[in-house]
Phi, psi and omega in degrees: 000082183271149176287146186241344187274142175272101182274117182246341183258122176286142179238059185292345176281343181255310179242145177280105178253019178281155181290336185282332175050056185294336182266012183298140180277131177249158182237159176274160174301142180245097184303323181293319179292321178297318180293336182278350177292126181305137182305327183270001183287131178246119176289154181306315175233126181304132178084359181234151173253104185269118189234130174273141177215141178258114183283074185277342180149153180289153007267004184285307178197130180205168175279139179290182183293347175272000176066015178220333179274130180270126181229163178139184184295318180292315173301321178296320180290322176300321179294319179297321178292317178301316177302315181300324182274359181071030184240160173273137180279131172240104180273136179239106177293132179223155171289144184308314182293346187269347187294323183300312181295320180296323179289314180298322183278359175084023179285335178213163183279330185201164172242126174234089190204050175060036180276123180276148179281124174229156179296325178294316179294330180294343177290335183244343187225158170256153186227143171233107189291145180218357178197153173284144170270110186236147162259154179244141169265118179235146181228172175299150183301330181261014181292149177277352178288123185260325187202137172231109182239337185211168186309318184297333179292338182258001182302129177079358181275152174265117185238129180270133178217169172265148179293142177063026177262166176298323179299317179298316181304313182293313185291330174296322177292320176300317182297318178300318178298319180296316180298317179296332180271005179082016179260170178290146175289164171276134177266107179275129180244122190264128172226124181279341182259130183297320179297323179296325178296318179294320178297319180297322179292312185291333179274354179087006179286340172226162182264331190217146170243138178235121179208172174311132189305314184299321178302313184286331174301315180297314182296319179297319179290324182287313189265336177060028178230009172227158182218155179277135174238002177173165175230162185215130177299135180296344179252017185315136006277359177271162174281143179234111183256154176261143188218152166295131185248130180228168180296140180302126176076010181289339180088357184278337188301317183298322178294321180290322177295317179298315179299318180297315180296325176291324176294325176296313183293324184268002173092351180296318179305311181298323181293321179298312181294318182297325181300330181248019176057040181242026182300333178298338185264010183293144174260147175289332178201156175270146177228147175269124176049056176287172174305134180250178177300137183292160176294141181279000000 
């Protein structure tokens, strides 16, 4: 699940994109999670939790105002996990296509970078879920559309999407369901450029924009002229979760799942998500290697 929008405007009045990150949420050591680390497991660097992250854009991960420090929800979550394990966090910025090979070759202990669980990826990696994978339905701030939760709510609406995207796949199925139920189809309006989709929404040429939820949360906070009216699982009709990714069979996943569940129980998890306005993506519990999106 890589970020696609080219974020050029800093929104330091909405999100803290400074390198010092004074408001970062910290966690306490978790003795149970530490005890769950396999005795023979060797971290890349002793005393450190080395984590790869792809700085694709806020609020998940981006470069701070110094153009070198990586900040965002995923780095914050990586820090909370490192704290739980009693380790120092070592973040390694990577290009999105490079994380699988780097993880397999032992360059880092884990990847925390909006990686979705799929059955194909489970053949090579272990997963500890930490967030829902969501798309967001957003409309103009003054739109009369109040809520989109199911196919009938979108009947007859003009929705902008990119061709051959996951959003298009889902909305075509929604439209078919509406037609079978005697409702109006959804009118999909295609824009390949993300900026063009926003212009189409703001100018009234479309009613709704659908994109990865986190991207639109940032844009809504920055521009203050669009609002969320619903969310949609990226794996609809199945749930699609985002997970900490580790090497297959390394034994670390169970400890990370345990740490995540303790962070959920003690409230640290909620604070991390709230800091980046991602509370909608919270999971009730973390799971190790849950069912993932099926192979296509």
